C-alpha positions in Angstrom: 0.1 0.0 0.1 1.4 3.2 -1.0 -0.9 5.9 0.1 0.7 7.9 2.7 -2.8 8.3 4.6 -3.3 4.6 4.8 -1.5 4.2 8.2 -3.9 6.4 9.7 -6.8 4.6 8.4 -5.8 1.1 8.9 -3.8 -0.7 11.7 -2.7 -4.1 10.5 -3.9 -7.0 12.4 -3.5 -10.7 11.7 -7.0 -12.4 12.4 -10.2 -12.5 10.3 -13.7 -12.1 11.8 -15.3 -15.2 12.9 -18.4 -14.1 14.8 -21.8 -13.8 13.4 -23.1 -11.1 15.7 -21.3 -8.5 17.6 -23.0 -7.5 20.9 -22.1 -5.1 23.7 -20.9 -8.0 25.9 -18.0 -8.9 23.5 -15.2 -6.7 25.1 -11.9 -7.9 25.0 -9.1 -7.0 27.5 -7.1 -4.0 26.1 -4.7 -1.3 27.1 -7.1 0.9 24.9 -10.2 0.5 27.3 -9.7 3.8 29.3 -11.0 7.3 29.3 -9.6 9.4 26.5 -7.4 12.0 27.9 -8.3 15.7 27.8 -6.1 17.7 25.8 -5.9 21.6 25.1 -4.4 20.9 21.7 -7.0 18.6 20.6 -8.1 20.7 17.7 -4.7 20.3 16.3 -4.3 16.5 16.5 -4.9 14.1 13.8 -8.7 14.0 13.1 -9.9 11.5 10.5 -13.5 12.3 9.9 -16.2 14.9 10.6 -19.9 15.1 10.2 -23.0 17.0 11.2 -25.3 16.2 14.0 -28.1 18.6 13.2 -26.4 22.1 13.4 -23.6 20.7 15.4 -20.3 19.4 13.9 -18.7 16.2 15.3 -15.1 15.2 14.6 -13.1 12.0 15.5 -9.4 11.1 15.4 -6.4 9.7 17.1 -6.3 8.5 20.8 -10.1 8.3 21.1 -10.4 12.0 20.5 -13.9 13.2 19.7 -14.7 17.0 19.4 -17.9 18.9 18.7 -18.7 22.6 18.1 -22.1 24.2 18.0 -23.4 26.7 15.4 -22.9 30.1 16.0 -25.8 31.7 17.7 -26.3 35.5 18.6 -24.5 36.4 21.6 -22.4 33.0 21.6 -19.0 32.1 20.7 -18.1 29.3 18.5 -15.8 26.8 20.4 -14.8 23.1 20.2 -15.4 20.9 23.2 -14.0 17.4 23.8 -16.5 14.5 24.3 -16.4 12.0 27.0 -15.2 8.9 25.3 -14.3 5.3 27.0 -11.5 4.4 24.6 -8.2 5.8 23.5 -8.4 3.6 20.2 -7.8 5.6 16.9 -11.2 6.6 15.6 -11.7 6.6 11.9 -15.2 7.1 11.0 -18.5 9.0 12.4 -22.1 9.2 11.2 -25.3 10.4 12.9 -28.5 8.6 12.2 -30.4 11.5 13.8 -29.4 14.8 15.3 -29.0 13.1 18.7 -28.1 9.6 17.7 -24.5 8.9 16.5 -22.0 6.2 16.0 -18.0 6.2 15.7 -15.8 3.4 14.6 -12.2 2.6 14.7 -9.3 0.3 15.3 -9.8 -3.0 17.1 -13.4 -3.2 15.6 -14.4 -0.3 18.0 -17.8 0.9 17.9 -19.0 3.8 19.9 -22.8 5.0 20.3 -24.0 8.5 21.5 -27.5 9.5 22.2 -26.8 13.2 23.1 -25.5 14.5 19.8 -21.9 13.5 20.6 -21.4 14.9 23.9 -20.8 11.6 25.5 -20.1 8.0 24.1 -20.8 4.4 25.1 -18.6 1.5 24.1 -20.8 -1.0 21.9 -18.1 -3.1 20.6 -14.2 -3.4 21.0 -12.2 -6.4 20.4 -8.1 -6.6 20.0 -8.3 -9.6 17.7 -10.7 -8.1 15.2 -10.1 -6.1 12.0 -10.3 -2.2 12.2 -13.4 -0.5 11.2 -12.9 2.3 8.5 -16.3 3.9 7.9 -19.8 3.9 9.2 -23.1 4.9 7.6 -26.7 5.0 8.6 -29.6 4.9 6.3 -32.2 5.4 9.0 -32.5 5.6 12.7 -32.6 1.9 12.9 -30.3 0.6 10.0 -26.7 1.2 9.5 -23.5 -0.4 8.4 -19.9 -0.5 9.1 -17.0 -1.5 6.9 -13.3 -2.1 7.5 -10.3 -4.3 7.0 -10.0 -7.6 5.2 -13.4 -7.4 3.7 -15.2 -6.5 7.0 -19.1 -5.4 6.7 -21.3 -5.2 9.6 -24.9 -4.2 9.7 -27.3 -3.3 12.5 -31.1 -3.0 12.4 -31.8 -2.1 16.0 -30.1 1.3 16.3 -26.6 -0.1 16.8 -27.4 -2.3 19.7 -26.2 -5.4 17.8 -24.4 -5.8 14.5 -24.5 -8.7 12.2 -21.4 -9.9 10.4 -22.2 -9.9 6.4 -18.7 -10.2 5.3 -19.4 -13.3 3.5 -22.2 -11.5 1.4 -19.5 -9.7 -0.3 -17.9 -11.4 -3.7 -14.5 -10.6 -2.1 -12.6 -14.0 -1.7 -9.4 -12.2 -1.4 -10.3 -10.3 1.6 -9.4 -6.7 0.1 -10.2 -3.8 2.6 -13.3 -2.0 2.4 -12.7 1.6 2.8 -15.9 3.5 2.3 -19.8 3.1 2.1 -22.7 5.3 0.8 -26.3 5.3 -0.6 -27.5 6.9 -3.8 -30.7 8.5 -4.4 -32.3 5.2 -5.6 -31.4 3.4 -2.2 -28.5 1.4 -3.6 -25.6 0.8 -1.4 -21.9 1.0 -2.6 -18.8 0.0 -0.9 -15.2 1.0 -2.6 -11.9 -0.4 -1.3 -8.6 -2.0 -2.1 -7.5 -3.0 -5.6 -10.2 -1.0 -7.4 -13.1 -3.0 -5.6 -16.5 -1.6 -6.1 -19.7 -3.6 -4.7 -23.4 -2.6 -5.1 -26.4 -3.8 -3.2 -30.0 -3.2 -4.2 -31.5 -5.0 -1.4 -30.2 -3.0 1.7 -27.3 -5.1 2.2 -28.5 -8.5 1.9 -26.8 -9.4 -1.3 -23.9 -7.7 -3.1 -22.5 -7.7 -6.7 -19.1 -6.7 -7.7 -18.8 -3.9 -10.3 -16.2 -3.3 -12.9 -13.9 -0.5 -12.8 -11.0 -0.3 -15.0 -8.4 0.5 -12.2 -6.6 -1.7 -9.8 -5.5 0.9 -7.3 -7.2 1.5 -3.9 -10.4 3.6 -3.6 -10.7 5.7 -0.5 -14.2 7.5 -0.8 -17.2 7.1 -2.4 -20.4 9.5 -2.4 -23.6 10.0 -4.6 -24.8 13.6 -5.7 -28.5 14.8 -5.6 -28.3 14.6 -9.4 -27.7 10.8 -9.4 -23.9 11.0 -10.0 -21.7 8.4 -8.2 -18.3 9.5 -7.5 -15.2 7.5 -6.3 -11.8 8.8 -5.4 -8.4 7.1 -5.1 -4.7 6.9 -5.1 -2.7 9.6 -6.9 -5.6 11.7 -7.8 -7.5 9.0 -9.7 -11.2 9.9 -9.7 -14.2 8.4 -11.2 -17.7 9.0 -12.0 -20.8 6.7 -12.8 -23.9 8.1 -14.4 -25.8 4.7 -14.5 -25.8 3.3 -10.7 -22.3 2.0 -11.0 -22.6 0.0 -14.2 -20.0 2.0 -16.1 -17.2 4.4 -14.8 -15.5 7.2 -16.6 -12.2 8.8 -15.2 -12.4 12.7 -14.4 -9.5 14.7 -15.4 -8.2 17.5 -13.2 -4.9 19.1 -12.5 -4.3 17.6 -8.9 -1.7 14.6 -8.7 -2.3 14.0 -4.9 -4.3 10.8 -3.6 -8.0 11.9 -3.2 -9.3 10.6 0.3 -12.9 11.5 0.0 -15.5 13.9 -1.5 -18.9 15.4 -1.0 -21.6 17.8 -2.8 -21.0 21.6 -1.9 -24.7 21.6 -1.3 -24.9 25.4 -0.6 -23.5 25.9 -4.2 -26.0 23.6 -6.0 -26.3 20.0 -6.9 -23.3 19.9 -9.4 -20.6 21.4 -7.4 -18.1 19.0 -5.7 -15.5 19.2 -3.1 -12.7 16.6 -3.4 -10.2 16.3 -0.5 -6.6 15.1 -0.8 -3.1 14.8 0.4 -0.5 17.5 0.9 -3.2 20.0 1.2 -4.6 19.7 -2.2 -8.4 19.9 -2.8 -10.7 20.4 -5.8 -13.8 22.2 -6.2 -16.4 22.7 -9.0 -18.4 20.8 -11.5 -17.1 17.3 -12.5 -16.0 18.2 -15.7 -14.2 21.5 -14.8 -12.7 21.0 -11.3 -10.5 23.7 -10.0 -7.3 23.0 -7.9 -6.7 24.6 -4.7 -3.8 24.2 -1.9 -4.4 24.7 1.7 -1.9 26.7 3.5 0.5 24.5 5.4 -0.3 21.7 3.1 -1.9 19.4 5.7 -3.5 16.4 4.4 -7.2 16.6 4.2 -9.4 13.5 5.1 -13.2 14.7 5.4 -15.1 17.9 5.5 -18.7 19.1 6.7 -20.5 22.3 6.4 -21.8 24.4 9.3 -23.7 27.5 8.3 -21.6 29.1 5.4 -18.6 27.6 6.7 -16.9 24.3 5.1 -14.7 22.8 7.9 -12.0 20.0 6.9 -10.2 17.7 9.2 -6.7 15.7 8.6 -3.3 16.4 9.6 -3.2 19.4 11.9 -6.7 19.0 13.2 -9.4 21.5 12.2 -9.1 23.6 8.9 -11.6 26.1 7.7 -11.6 25.7 4.0 -11.6 28.9 1.9 -14.1 28.0 -0.8 -15.9 30.2 -3.4 -19.5 31.5 -2.9 -20.7 31.6 -6.3 -17.8 30.5 -8.6 -17.0 26.8 -9.7 -20.7 26.1 -10.4 
């Protein structure tokens, strides 16, 4: 694996998953099962994912760090606060099923659950002999998915209380790593990962089909636009789009050269304006066929972003970064 961001997303472990269900009682002894330490420099530490919980932003990262910031209200000051977290595992992904109900995942199959919009977190799953989880995605308050190393795929249908192992449902005999999961406007689920692997489910994860993409490098991100486009991001600036729910893919040309970790729609600029985040401070904005290259001051690698009001906040190396984005250009 040649991507410089990979060591922060995946901790190599030796054993594959064997349990059919994960329940809150399957805690293994681990030095990582302790309260995350408070830090005054937490907004400058390595953060790997960020999402919105209603009007609040929640970010996760190294050493069990989870921080949150409320929207700016009249007479108040926006500050990042550190959440109460019962592990010091590296956390790689976060998603909120509702404004209050959220989930974070990370190394050693860690799954955390919050019912108070990210202020405090409870341990659902942690096992030193399991693969790392790399992304989590909920399609409703009850149903969500987590993906990770060695083909790991988990599903919950009871708001994260128990998790079913669906890894054997994927046509992935080599056990390639699953890096990201999303859902398109038609309700289809998509997973992307190592060696250009792409999988689609049309029945909410009960069965999966491998899709063909003329690329054998790793894909790190996948997202869908309100216009029905599906976008996948990968090594060394490789970027692909599908207009037919993943049946065919076209490479997108742009001026960037760095690995693209993820992307999303700049929803305040319209359904056709994209934001792609990469290594070495590079990020792209604009329509798919006319992407503009930008470089963040300090050249910190960027791993995820979310919007709060008119501000787009990115996370990665160096912690929190406010992205200078156009307000009307790049449409």
